[in-house]
DOKEVEX-858585 format. One record per residue (C-alpha): z, x, y. Coordinates in pm, 1 decimal, always signed. Example, Ala and Ser with C-alpha at 12.3 -4.5 7.8 and 13.67 -1.06 7.14 Angstrom:
2
+780.0_+1230.0_-450.0
+714.0_+1367.0_-106.0
This chain:
180
+14953.5_+19591.5_+21663.2
+15158.4_+19279.8_+21590.2
+15279.6_+19102.7_+21897.5
+15640.2_+19008.3_+21939.3
+15944.9_+19083.7_+22147.4
+16123.2_+19411.7_+22192.6
+16500.3_+19378.3_+22196.5
+16725.8_+19659.1_+22311.2
+17090.0_+19699.5_+22221.7
+17310.1_+19984.6_+22343.0
+17186.9_+20216.5_+22063.7
+16883.2_+20045.4_+21910.9
+16532.9_+19923.1_+21982.0
+16420.8_+19626.7_+21771.9
+16044.6_+19574.3_+21769.9
+15777.4_+19432.7_+21540.2
+15672.6_+19673.8_+21264.7
+15382.6_+19911.8_+21326.2
+15166.8_+20127.9_+21100.5
+15359.7_+20433.5_+21223.0
+15671.0_+20291.2_+21050.5
+15513.0_+20325.9_+20705.7
+15678.3_+20657.0_+20612.2
+16019.7_+20520.8_+20708.7
+15961.7_+20208.5_+20500.7
+15852.2_+20431.0_+20210.0
+16170.4_+20639.8_+20240.2
+16385.1_+20324.0_+20245.6
+16219.6_+20181.9_+19935.2
+16202.4_+20513.8_+19745.4
+16578.7_+20566.8_+19755.2
+16748.0_+20393.8_+19463.3
+17065.4_+20319.3_+19660.7
+16901.5_+20186.8_+19978.8
+16646.1_+19983.3_+19783.0
+16891.5_+19851.2_+19524.2
+16963.2_+19516.3_+19689.5
+16633.0_+19466.6_+19875.8
+16383.7_+19456.1_+19592.3
+16445.6_+19786.0_+19416.2
+16251.4_+20110.9_+19428.8
+15886.8_+20045.0_+19504.3
+15571.5_+20257.0_+19495.2
+15401.7_+20338.7_+19824.9
+15124.4_+20084.9_+19760.5
+15377.9_+19802.0_+19730.9
+15564.2_+19923.1_+20039.1
+15236.9_+19910.8_+20235.1
+15189.6_+19547.0_+20134.9
+15547.7_+19465.3_+20234.0
+15500.1_+19630.4_+20573.2
+15183.4_+19425.3_+20622.4
+15364.5_+19105.1_+20519.8
+15640.0_+19169.8_+20774.7
+15388.8_+19251.6_+21049.8
+15168.1_+18955.9_+20956.9
+15458.9_+18712.1_+20966.4
+15485.7_+18780.1_+21339.7
+15134.7_+18641.0_+21379.0
+15161.3_+18356.8_+21128.7
+15521.4_+18240.7_+21179.2
+15596.2_+18379.8_+21523.8
+15893.9_+18577.1_+21389.6
+15977.6_+18833.6_+21125.6
+16199.6_+19130.0_+21065.5
+16203.4_+19396.9_+21331.7
+16165.8_+19767.8_+21282.9
+16486.6_+19934.9_+21398.9
+16448.0_+20250.6_+21605.5
+16746.0_+20461.7_+21704.5
+16726.6_+20509.3_+22083.1
+16878.2_+20856.3_+22088.7
+16640.8_+21012.1_+21835.2
+16341.7_+20776.5_+21857.1
+16344.5_+20762.1_+21475.8
+16276.0_+20458.1_+21257.1
+16601.8_+20388.7_+21070.9
+16555.7_+20048.1_+20909.2
+16443.5_+19691.6_+20932.3
+16632.3_+19374.2_+21011.6
+16595.7_+19030.9_+21158.8
+16481.8_+18677.4_+21101.7
+16319.4_+18606.0_+20768.8
+16199.3_+18282.0_+20612.6
+15892.2_+18305.0_+20391.9
+15776.0_+17992.0_+20212.9
+16036.4_+17868.9_+19966.4
+16315.7_+18085.9_+20108.2
+16663.7_+17933.2_+20069.5
+16727.7_+17911.9_+20443.7
+16684.6_+18072.2_+20782.2
+16798.5_+18426.1_+20717.4
+16882.0_+18727.6_+20927.4
+16877.6_+19020.9_+20686.7
+16896.8_+19400.6_+20711.8
+16819.3_+19724.0_+20530.2
+16877.9_+20077.3_+20656.7
+16805.1_+20433.6_+20552.4
+17107.4_+20605.2_+20396.3
+17135.0_+20836.0_+20698.7
+17182.3_+20533.7_+20928.0
+17440.2_+20350.0_+20718.0
+17806.3_+20335.7_+20811.3
+17737.6_+20376.6_+21183.1
+17759.9_+20011.5_+21291.1
+17384.2_+19974.2_+21333.7
+17358.9_+19673.6_+21099.5
+17628.8_+19489.5_+21292.1
+17477.0_+19576.0_+21630.5
+17119.9_+19493.8_+21533.9
+17198.3_+19182.6_+21329.9
+17402.1_+19043.1_+21619.0
+17104.2_+19083.4_+21851.8
+16873.0_+18928.8_+21589.5
+17111.8_+18634.9_+21548.0
+17107.6_+18581.0_+21925.2
+16727.6_+18577.8_+21906.3
+16724.8_+18336.8_+21609.9
+16962.1_+18092.3_+21780.2
+16845.8_+18121.9_+22142.9
+16470.0_+18172.1_+22102.2
+16381.6_+18037.8_+21758.2
+16624.5_+17746.9_+21784.5
+16773.5_+17792.9_+21439.3
+17070.7_+17566.7_+21358.0
+17200.7_+17787.2_+21076.6
+17174.8_+18154.4_+20991.9
+17226.6_+18283.7_+20640.3
+17236.2_+18627.8_+20483.7
+17122.8_+18640.4_+20117.4
+17350.6_+18902.9_+19962.8
+17392.0_+19023.6_+19607.2
+17758.3_+18969.3_+19511.4
+17782.1_+19343.9_+19425.2
+17667.7_+19452.7_+19773.3
+18009.9_+19509.2_+19930.2
+17881.3_+19687.2_+20246.3
+17649.8_+19395.3_+20335.7
+17923.0_+19142.2_+20263.4
+18144.8_+19334.7_+20505.6
+17873.1_+19325.6_+20775.0
+17823.3_+18951.2_+20723.0
+18196.3_+18886.9_+20750.3
+18224.0_+19101.2_+21065.0
+17946.1_+18886.7_+21211.8
+18166.1_+18583.7_+21144.4
+17971.1_+18459.9_+20843.9
+18136.6_+18330.4_+20530.1
+18009.0_+18243.8_+20184.9
+17845.3_+17902.2_+20214.0
+17673.6_+17859.1_+19878.2
+17463.8_+18028.4_+19614.2
+17094.2_+18073.8_+19689.1
+16818.7_+18106.8_+19431.6
+16536.1_+18344.2_+19515.1
+16188.8_+18190.9_+19514.5
+15897.7_+18333.1_+19312.4
+15787.6_+18604.4_+19266.4
+16147.0_+18733.9_+19266.2
+16260.5_+18685.6_+18905.2
+16597.8_+18537.1_+18812.1
+16788.6_+18631.2_+19125.8
+17081.7_+18437.5_+19265.0
+17240.7_+18553.9_+19587.7
+17554.2_+18456.4_+19770.2
+17439.9_+18294.0_+20094.1
+17679.0_+18397.9_+20367.7
+17623.7_+18230.1_+20700.7
+17727.7_+18015.5_+20990.3
+17597.3_+17747.0_+21220.3
+17438.2_+17824.8_+21553.3
+17733.0_+17648.9_+21716.1
+17978.6_+17880.1_+21538.9
+17773.4_+18186.3_+21639.0
+17760.6_+18078.1_+22003.9
+18138.3_+18021.2_+22004.8
+18198.7_+18359.0_+21842.5
+17985.2_+18551.4_+22092.0
+18137.2_+18358.9_+22383.5
+17846.0_+18147.6_+22495.6
């Protein structure tokens, strides 16, 4: 099991990914709508590799995306958190949720906790969110977090020909926004 912190919010548990999260990851990446802006629909074998990459980043980098578990049900509902593989266009906090968990404020709640972690524990000076310009719900989450469009960001290989809008803010702005 990958080591890393467990962060609790009022409704969520954020923890490093585990093998038991595989079916949830598969459901996320099998749904055309939920997978649309996070790599597209993927076969189970590719999802397994992605899960292993996220879990392995905790060991190699000391941070990675968290699995998101809904406290009330104990169910895996998505993944979010700090992300910066080699060549990435910045220090990102990203998110992706099952359709059944969307529209309930979980992305805002979880991303806020992940941004606290990125600023307070990882010492990041800037947080970005790489968002497809057509992804209106994620743009809304970013803006509610206090982020604004900073620049365009080009995806590194092996992601082909992708340019995102990089929404974000400085650690100083985030601290001021959260009141500390």
